[in-house]
KOLTOR-303884 format. One record per residue (C-alpha): residue in one letter; x, y, z. Coordinates in pm, whole numbers, padded with zeros to 5 digits, always signed. Layout:
BEGIN
aXYZ ...
END
This chain:
BEGIN
m-00712+05516-09106 v-00908+05195-09060 k-00886+05118-09428 f-00516+05173-09424 k-00478+04944-09134 n-00680+04673-09298 l-00481+04717-09627 f-00178+04685-09442 k-00277+04376-09277 v-00371+04216-09611 v-00032+04311-09750 v+00145+04166-09460 d-00072+03845-09493 m-00001+03815-09853 e+00384+03868-09794 s+00379+03615-09520 s+00193+03362-09748 i+00438+03433-10022 n+00732+03374-09782 a+00584+03067-09669 l+00541+02927-10033 q+00889+03027-10127 f+01034+02860-09805 n+00811+02546-09868 s+00948+02533-10232 a+01306+02596-10103 f+01258+02330-09829 q+01115+02080-10070 m+01422+02135-10289 f+01667+02095-09982 l+01479+01788-09876 k+01517+01644-10226 t+01906+01720-10223 l+01941+01567-09874 v+01757+01249-09974 l+01954+01225-10305 t+02267+01252-10100 h+02203+01012-09837 l+01951+00751-09948 s+02042+00715-10323 g+02267+00433-10249 h+01977+00223-10132 y+01762-00016-10335 s+01441+00171-10284 v+01308+00453-10044 c+01001+00454-09866 v+00835+00801-09812 i+00583+00784-09509 r+00373+01087-09463 g+00059+01197-09276 a-00272+01302-09410 q-00180+01678-09398 d+00189+01629-09525 d+00276+01762-09860 v+00581+01617-10032 r+00668+01657-10396 l+00969+01453-10451 e+01123+01253-10736 f+01384+00988-10689 p+01608+00801-10940 r+01554+00505-10721 p+01223+00297-10691 s+01005+00458-10411 v+00709+00347-10215 m+00460+00603-10081 v+00267+00554-09768 a+00015+00778-09639 l-00139+00736-09287 g-00484+00877-09398 a-00488+00603-09669 v-00493+00316-09432 d-00823+00127-09456 s-00990-00108-09199 s-00852-00404-09360 h-00487-00319-09337 t-00319-00160-09047 f-00038+00077-09076 e+00193-00190-08968 d+00072-00426-09247 i+00155-00149-09492 l+00491-00083-09343 v+00563-00467-09357 s+00472-00479-09722 s+00693-00176-09806 i+00993-00323-09635 n+00926-00656-09833 a+00937-00417-10153 g+01290-00357-10065 c+01274-00036-09867 e+01598+00018-09709 g+01583+00409-09669 f+01308+00600-09497 l+01195+00955-09542 v+00942+01022-09268 l+00743+01344-09262 e+00612+01518-08958 d+00274+01370-08876 a+00401+01009-08944 l+00717+01013-08729 f+00596+00859-08407 p+00359+00605-08566 f+00659+00500-08787 l+00868+00469-08482 d+00606+00271-08288 n+00580+00021-08546 y+00944+00018-08667 r+01045-00302-08486 s+00736-00503-08522 a+00718-00436-08885 h+01071-00539-08944 e+01033-00850-08737 a+00736-00947-08939 a+00895-00884-09278 y+01093-01139-09469 v+01336-00893-09632 r+01647-00811-09429 a+01852-00501-09499 s+02154-00421-09289 n+02212-00052-09369 k+01889+00119-09288 r+01873+00485-09280 i+01601+00740-09170 v+01558+01091-09267 a+01290+01242-09052 v+01114+01583-09071 t+00997+01693-08729 r+00908+02026-08548 l+01118+01921-08241 d+00916+02115-07988 a+00955+02018-07615 s+00700+01743-07603 e+00825+01594-07922 r+01180+01616-07809 e+01107+01438-07486 q+00885+01176-07642 l+01172+01115-07922 l+01446+01068-07654 q+01238+00823-07438 h+01145+00607-07739 d+01272+00254-07708 t+01343+00213-08073 m+01640+00485-08057 e+01892+00205-07973 v+01813+00022-08299 t+01785+00326-08526 p+02125+00502-08483 n+02134+00596-08852 i+01862+00874-08796 l+01891+01227-08927 l+01640+01484-08812 v+01532+01773-09020 n+01374+02078-08829 p+01243+02343-09069 k+01224+02690-08930 m+01026+02915-09146 v+01063+03224-08946 s+01449+03237-08983 g+01438+03065-09341 t+01671+02785-09207 v+01674+02409-09161 g+01827+02265-08855 l+01979+01904-08891 y+01989+01714-08575 t+02090+01357-08485 t+02085+01149-08176 i+02369+01091-07949 l+02385+00738-07775 s+02572+00676-07476 p+02591+00400-07218 a+02373+00428-06905 e+02448+00269-06575 p+02372+00011-06463 r+02235-00086-06787 g+02074+00072-07102 i+02139+00379-07295 l+02113+00750-07262 v+01976+00950-07570 n+02039+01323-07643 l+01994+01531-07958 t+02299+01728-08102 l+02276+01997-08353 i+02496+01912-08673 d+02429+02240-08873 e+02174+02508-08933 i+02151+02571-09308 p+01967+02862-09473 v+01749+02764-09770 k+01650+03007-10043 l+01467+02935-10380 d+01685+03164-10599 t+02013+03008-10491 e+02163+02694-10603 l+02148+02447-10302 l+02465+02255-10196 l+02484+02082-09883 p+02776+02205-09654 a+03053+01967-09565 s+02909+01913-09221 v+02611+01722-09363 s+02776+01573-09680 e+02830+01248-09473 f+02560+01065-09286 p+02594+01084-08918 d+02790+00774-08818 k+02742+00641-08461 l+02848+00290-08535 s+03222+00320-08614 n+03266+00424-08253 m+02975+00330-08017 q+03114+00505-07717 g+03117+00180-07507 r+02740+00097-07585 r+02640-00240-07523 v+02588-00537-07761 r+02362-00792-07599 l+02460-01154-07659 s+02256-01473-07544 t+02443-01800-07530 l+02468-02121-07360 p+02798-02304-07239 y+02910-02502-07535 p+03291-02534-07587 p+03471-02463-07790 c+03221-02246-07954 a+03085-02061-07657 v+03221-02032-07322 a+03133-01767-07034 n+03283-01805-06684 e+03222-01583-06389 v+03514-01384-06258 p+03556-01111-05994 l+03402-00792-06071 g+03611-00580-06323 q+03837-00866-06441 g+03643-01011-06728 n+03611-00913-07085 a+03223-00890-07077 r+02943-00859-06829 s+02603-00976-06746 t+02290-00845-06912 v+02144-00783-06556 p+02349-00603-06293 a+02551-00846-06082 n+02845-00858-05863 y+03071-01046-06102 s+03206-01009-06453 l+03237-01268-06720 q+03527-01402-06898 a+03397-01505-07250 d+03585-01723-07483 g+03510-01960-07767 t+03535-01935-08161 e+03197-01757-08190 i+03213-01523-07893 l+03563-01420-07990 m+03419-01310-08318 i+03185-01085-08114 l+03451-00966-07889 e+03652-00858-08216 l+03349-00670-08339 c+03330-00487-08012 r+03707-00416-08009 r+03668-00250-08359 h+03368-00057-08282 n+03415+00025-07906 c+03118-00135-07773 t+03063-00343-07453 l+02955-00707-07476 e+02673-00805-07229 i+02595-01179-07204 e+02291-01360-07107 l+02335-01727-07034 v+01988-01877-07121 a+01803-02099-06852 n+01827-02476-06891 s+02121-02438-07153 e+01878-02490-07449 w+01872-02360-07821 g+01490-02347-07768 e+01188-02338-07990 v+00868-02151-08068 y+00548-02301-07966 p+00211-02297-08146 n+00075-02044-07905 g+00348-01796-07989 s+00558-01831-07670 s+00929-01926-07703 d+01226-02024-07488 g+01589-02068-07495 l+01827-01880-07734 i+01545-01809-08000 g+01316-01686-07711 s+01574-01428-07597 l+01581-01286-07964 i+01206-01276-07995 d+01151-01128-07655 r+01425-00857-07738 r+01640-00938-07452 s+01932-00968-07684 d+02067-00875-08012 v+02261-01175-08127 a+02274-01540-08015 v+02564-01797-08051 a+02626-02152-07966 a+02682-02349-08285 i+02340-02245-08425 y+02256-02371-08776 r+02071-02251-09075 w+01732-02398-08926 y+01442-02313-09155 n+01207-02303-08854 w+01402-02020-08705 y+01449-01812-09032 k+01103-01634-08979 y+01214-01479-08653 v+01587-01397-08712 t+01855-01245-08939 m+02113-01510-09008 s+02469-01398-09053 a+02731-01520-09301 y+02850-01870-09201 t+03104-01877-08921 g+03207-02241-08959 r+03113-02583-09096 s+02991-02838-08854 g+02953-03209-08916 i+02695-03372-08696 s+02762-03730-08590 c+02733-03990-08344 l+02950-04128-08066 v+02895-04503-08035 p+03033-04761-07804 r+03392-04882-07898 p+03389-05248-07992 r+03529-05456-07711 l+03762-05764-07738 l+03556-06070-07785 p+03591-06312-07484 f+03847-06613-07519 w+03561-06866-07467 q+03435-06769-07822 t+03773-06858-07979 p+03661-07199-08127 f+03351-07039-08271 l+03499-06731-08445 s+03674-06924-08726 f+03368-06909-08930 p+03105-06641-08953 a+02741-06747-08867 s+02630-06795-09225 l+02913-07029-09282 w+02839-07227-08954 l+02507-07267-09081 m+02616-07412-09419 v+02852-07649-09244 c+02573-07771-09028 v+02356-07826-09314 y+02624-07997-09500 f+02681-08220-09209 c+02329-08329-09165 i+02300-08399-09530 g+02611-08597-09510 t+02495-08802-09209 v+02158-08872-09378 a+02326-08984-09700 v+02586-09192-09518 f+02317-09361-09304 i+02094-09435-09611 t+02392-09560-09827 e+02516-09793-09547 r+02156-09934-09480 a+02122-09994-09836 r+02470-10172-09864 q+02383-10384-09572 y+02046-10471-09733 v+02213-10563-10058 r+02560-10721-09945 s+02513-10821-09585 s+02160-10983-09536 r+02328-11255-09327 r+02363-11000-09038 s+02125-11008-08761 l+01901-10731-08687 g+02131-10632-08386 e+02411-10558-08621 r+02233-10306-08837 y+02409-09949-08907 k+02273-09691-08677 l+02231-09324-08700 l+02474-09267-08437 d+02735-09451-08669 a+02684-09209-08936 i+02715-08913-08689 f+03051-09023-08588 f+03149-09106-08943 m+03093-08726-09049 l+03265-08607-08725 s+03564-08809-08793 l+03574-08653-09151 y+03557-08297-08996 v+03831-08352-08751 e+04043-08535-09018 q+04051-08877-08844 s+04061-09202-09034 v+03748-09379-09122 p+03647-09713-09276 l+03582-09679-09648 p+03396-09996-09785 n+03458-10038-10160 d+03218-10315-10247 m+02967-10075-10391 m+03065-09814-10650 a+02789-09559-10551 g+02898-09584-10190 s+03266-09533-10266 i+03191-09235-10482 l+02977-09066-10195 l+03234-09139-09925 s+03515-09015-10137 f+03338-08686-10197 l+03246-08668-09847 l+03603-08713-09736 f+03738-08444-09967 g+03466-08212-09825 g+03549-08286-09475 f+03919-08240-09551 m+03846-07896-09676 v+03627-07797-09401 g+03874-07914-09119 n+04162-07754-09298 s+03974-07423-09360 y+03866-07430-08978 a+04224-07505-08883 g+04372-07201-09076 a+04101-06965-08956 l+04138-07070-08600 a+04518-07006-08621 s+04434-06638-08728 v+04167-06595-08465 m+04393-06719-08177 t+04682-06478-08277 i+04502-06164-08380 p+04250-06031-08140 r+03908-06004-08235 y+03646-05736-08169 e+03293-05689-08173 k+03143-05554-08500 s+03222-05191-08531 i+02946-04934-08630 d+03149-04726-08893 t+02891-04546-09091 r+02543-04393-09074 a+02420-04688-09277 d+02576-04917-09000 f+02410-04717-08736 a+02086-04704-08896 a+02075-05100-08958 s+02191-05154-08608 g+01865-05053-08446 m+02047-04845-08176 k+01915-04520-08027 w+02099-04208-08019 s+02050-03914-07780 g+02099-03563-07663 p+01978-03318-07417 t+01766-03120-07672 i+01555-03193-07971 a+01712-02900-08148 w+01946-03144-08311 m+01676-03271-08520 n+01576-02931-08664 s+01805-03003-08964 l+01640-03347-09028 l+01260-03241-09002 m+01236-03226-09382 a+01479-03527-09449 e+01339-03794-09699 q+01652-04034-09729 p+01542-04368-09568 e+01876-04372-09354 l+01820-04015-09231 v+01460-04085-09152 t+01533-04402-08955 i+01809-04211-08763 r+01583-03895-08694 n+01315-04139-08554 s+01564-04307-08341 y+01665-03984-08152 e+01579-03947-07786 v+01594-03664-07541 h+01711-03723-07202 g+01848-03496-06927 g+02215-03419-06866 d+02248-03638-06558 t+02094-03944-06720 l+02295-03909-07036 a+02609-03884-06817 r+02511-04215-06656 f+02417-04389-06989 s+02750-04296-07149 h+02940-04499-06900 t+02685-04778-06867 r+02478-04850-07185 r+02611-05009-07497 d+02310-04999-07699 m+02307-04627-07727 g+02469-04334-07920 y+02528-03978-07843 v+02513-03663-08066 h+02833-03465-08111 e+02966-03219-08401 r+03310-03192-08556 l+03387-02837-08621 q+03541-02689-08930 y+03902-02764-08847 g+03850-03099-08694 s+03787-03024-08336 y+03507-03190-08145 a+03238-02995-07986 l+03074-03211-07710 e+02780-03165-07471 s+02868-03136-07127 f+02780-03495-07007 i+03064-03634-07226 d+03346-03646-06992 i+03711-03774-07029 n+03630-04120-06929 a+03330-04130-07168 t+03568-04058-07450 r+03765-04362-07360 l+03451-04584-07409 l+03315-04417-07726 q+03424-04359-08088 p+03284-04137-08364 l+03160-04256-08674 k+03371-04227-08977 e+03132-04017-09164 d+02883-03747-09076 v+02530-03825-09027 f+02463-03472-09180 w+02634-03144-09188 e+02545-02794-09143 q+02676-02417-09158 i+02722-02240-08822 i+02572-01895-08832 t+02505-01624-08574 a+02131-01567-08503 c+02080-01183-08491 s+01770-00953-08440 k+01628-00830-08760 t+01671-00477-08647 w+02042-00518-08509 p+02230-00209-08664 l+02560-00379-08668 m+02456-00659-08910 g+02654-00555-09196 f+02968-00480-09029 y+02958-00824-08844 d+02908-01017-09190 d+03215-00821-09335 l+03423-00921-09020 i+03319-01284-09043 l+03418-01304-09415 r+03756-01128-09336 v+03826-01386-09049 q+03728-01671-09269 q+03947-01587-09567 n+04249-01509-09340 g+04237-01851-09156 i+04216-01680-08819 l+03915-01913-08722 r+04142-02210-08728 y+04379-02051-08463 w+04075-01936-08255 e+03933-02289-08270 l+04255-02465-08145 g+04307-02217-07895 s+03959-02243-07739 v+03995-02614-07744 i+04316-02604-07553 r+04195-02344-07291 n+03829-02498-07237 m+03846-02855-07316 g+04200-02980-07311 l+04358-03203-07581 e+04332-03539-07408 i+03954-03545-07471 q+04012-03450-07845 r+04302-03707-07864 n+04096-03992-07721 l+03835-03931-07996 a+04064-03879-08272 n+04259-04192-08200 a+03954-04398-08100 r+03980-04622-08405 v+04379-04656-08387 h+04452-05005-08255 d+04709-05003-07957 a+05017-05185-07978 d+04894-05461-07776 h+04634-05523-08027 e+04878-05655-08275 p+04941-06040-08332 v+05026-06197-07992 k+05177-06521-07891 l+04953-06800-07752 l+04844-06777-07389 i+04676-07011-07166 a+04339-06779-07211 h+04341-06860-07574 f+04229-07211-07485 l+03950-07103-07286 g+03717-07200-07556 v+03868-07555-07583 f+03831-07592-07204 f+03461-07448-07236 i+03378-07705-07493 l+03558-07989-07272 f+03368-07880-06982 v+03034-07885-07155 g+03099-08226-07297 l+03213-08364-06953 t+02912-08223-06785 l+02663-08362-07045 a+02829-08696-07044 t+02807-08726-06671 l+02447-08628-06675 v+02366-08878-06940 f+02562-09149-06765 i+02378-09081-06449 v+02070-09099-06619 e+02151-09420-06792 l+02263-09578-06462 l+01932-09486-06293 v+01751-09627-06587 y+01956-09945-06590 r+01903-09998-06215 a+01513-09915-06252 n+01511-10188-06536 a+01719-10435-06331 d+01488-10401-06025 l+01173-10438-06258 v+01321-10766-06401 g+01401-10896-06063 k+01050-10842-05937 v+00893-11007-06245 e+01122-11317-06187 t+01032-11342-05828 
END
């Protein structure tokens, strides 16, 4: 009897082992079919297994095998996972013992990798006992891994249960995770395995997100991004932290996110970053601003006219470009020159210099010639009648103002010299008169700064509230751009608001969007736009993108939406509407027409103001003459008193 029981036990154990082997073989075939169905569209598949996991799968695609037990001391599991992602792994088959180590390192590994894939899928084998189920539902990676299919093999019943997560919004913020059974499929080794229709399509939790959140970080930057507080329940977005108000979001880039949420039934949550800065990553690893919000995982996307900055690329995924931006400089408008300068505006400074040189040379030549003529022809004259330098100066002045002058002709050399001086003075005088007529009737302005070369040559500084504007010029090598980059200064908003109205030696950064609208910092108000004008050309240009988390699951859908909006011209309508709603057209009109002269700047009739320069010269002459007369009178009286004392 004992022998019979032992024999029966051996038979049962053998039958159990055979069933286990048959189920394991059937499960391997099922798993292969499942992976080929759902992961064959990816570039490569990463198989992650524990030390005790057995997998014998072959794929038509490149695959990477990662074993937890093979990790050595020099490389952590995260390092190997990063290398696998960089090798192009977009689909992941995760076996039982490796599931939670994989989920624990999922975010950090993707954030460290340089390869970005938008359509990540996970097929995970798990026992799904009570402890594993609870740990899985509480894992913080569930929100960024909606494309997950859980495979639960049940050897006793000879079936495989297919589960997926159900993600729903939680109040006041966050998500709730539950599991749902898709189907329970019997697996047998001797039958052809075909997946039922219920699992022929991968579980889709992105087409309809059931109101789940999309977290956006931004800053006030019209017309690209605007978010205003409104009474609770009236806006189209809400704050990322519970608050007693809603947000009314607007702007070309936020409208793109809102359209994405409309299509996918999600809720937009907005974080307005402190200090309204794009931010930067510091050498110690800390960060702030928009980039800090993404790195700290407080948001999924960030918008506010962000460019393709190479120093951001390491930390974010950059979307397809949402627009073109031309970065330029607002410079002071040239003012009308004061009327007292009118007599001096006929010639430029270089020509005035040549006229003065010509005058001095002519004066010296006349003086030497006349002295020589007196020496040769008029030796009978006393020393008191000799030709003076002052006579030569007045002779040249008479030529310049086209007055008659004595032209002695008793020496051929003197006659030739005086004839050419007369002709030269005639040309200078007539040129001056013609130019003066133009200056007095057509208003003259200060020199205008029109191009970036003009701005670089002017020596002016330009400024903005953040250094982020210069990220695009960090690697510039052109001399003009290097000069402009080095002349950039950072000041606070209040300081810049004051400078824009008071300083005429400084420019202010701004950008012109794809369809011609001006995006301005908040310190540029409507009064400042009446004092400033944009350059005629861009200092540099950039492509505007949306900075996204590397693990944002909607990345592929968002890029597709951007391209559709761009090719249909909808962005032009959004841009104009946002400008009208948030900035007003007067500011745009002031800048667009800054270089268009008003009607009162056309040729004008002569006014008394045009003669202020003449009166200024007359006043200076009378003042100098009076002072010299007083000095001469004092000197004469002093000499007379001295002579009187000597005689006495």
